C-alpha positions in Angstrom: -169.5 23.7 -85.5 -171.6 24.2 -82.4 -169.0 26.6 -81.1 -169.6 28.9 -84.1 -173.3 28.8 -83.6 -173.0 29.7 -79.9 -170.6 32.6 -80.7 -173.0 33.8 -83.5 -176.0 33.7 -81.2 -174.1 35.4 -78.4 -172.9 38.2 -80.7 -176.5 38.8 -81.9 -177.7 39.1 -78.3 -174.8 41.4 -77.5 -175.6 43.7 -80.4 -179.3 43.7 -79.6 -178.4 45.0 -76.2 -176.3 47.9 -77.6 -179.3 49.5 -79.4 -180.5 52.5 -77.4 -184.3 52.5 -76.9 -185.9 55.8 -77.3 -188.1 57.2 -74.6 -191.7 58.0 -75.4 -190.9 61.7 -75.5 -187.9 61.2 -77.8 -189.9 59.0 -80.2 -192.8 61.5 -80.2 -190.4 64.4 -81.0 -188.6 62.4 -83.8 -191.9 61.4 -85.3 -193.4 64.9 -85.2 -190.3 66.2 -87.0 -191.1 63.7 -89.8 -194.6 65.1 -90.0 -196.3 62.0 -88.7 -197.9 60.7 -85.5 -196.7 58.1 -83.1 -198.6 55.0 -82.2 -198.4 54.5 -78.5 -198.7 50.9 -77.2 -200.2 50.6 -73.7 -199.5 47.4 -71.8 -200.2 46.1 -68.3 -199.0 43.0 -66.5 -201.6 40.7 -65.1 -200.6 38.3 -62.3 -202.0 34.7 -61.9 -204.2 36.0 -59.1 -205.7 38.5 -61.5 -204.1 41.7 -60.2 -203.5 44.2 -62.9 -200.3 46.3 -62.9 -199.8 49.9 -63.9 -200.3 51.1 -67.4 -196.9 51.1 -69.3 -197.0 53.2 -72.5 -194.2 52.6 -75.0 -193.5 54.0 -78.5 -194.8 52.1 -81.4 -194.5 52.9 -85.1 -194.3 56.4 -86.5 -197.1 56.8 -89.1 -195.8 59.5 -91.5 -197.5 60.7 -94.7 -194.7 59.2 -96.7 -196.0 55.7 -95.7 -199.0 56.3 -97.9 -197.1 57.4 -101.0 -197.8 55.0 -103.8 -195.1 54.9 -106.6 -196.5 55.5 -110.1 -197.0 52.4 -112.2 -194.3 51.5 -114.6 -194.9 52.7 -118.2 -196.5 50.1 -120.4 -194.6 49.3 -123.6 -196.9 49.3 -126.6 -197.0 46.0 -128.5 -194.9 45.7 -131.6 -196.8 46.0 -134.9 -197.6 42.6 -136.5 -196.4 42.1 -140.1 
């Protein structure tokens, strides 16, 4: 049983490594084509001594107008007449 779990976890990590990450420019272009704007996440590494590393921008979520579309409410069925 443990062997199956190990194989499943290994397969998940292998598949995760196969996904190609988009560069910042590619993500920006793809998001722009959708009519949205790209959230850019900036991060910096801080060492134990307090030294701050370089700014590393990476693509976040694409905020497209379709994310704000609210589906119309379901039609309400009128109550049956009481006899």
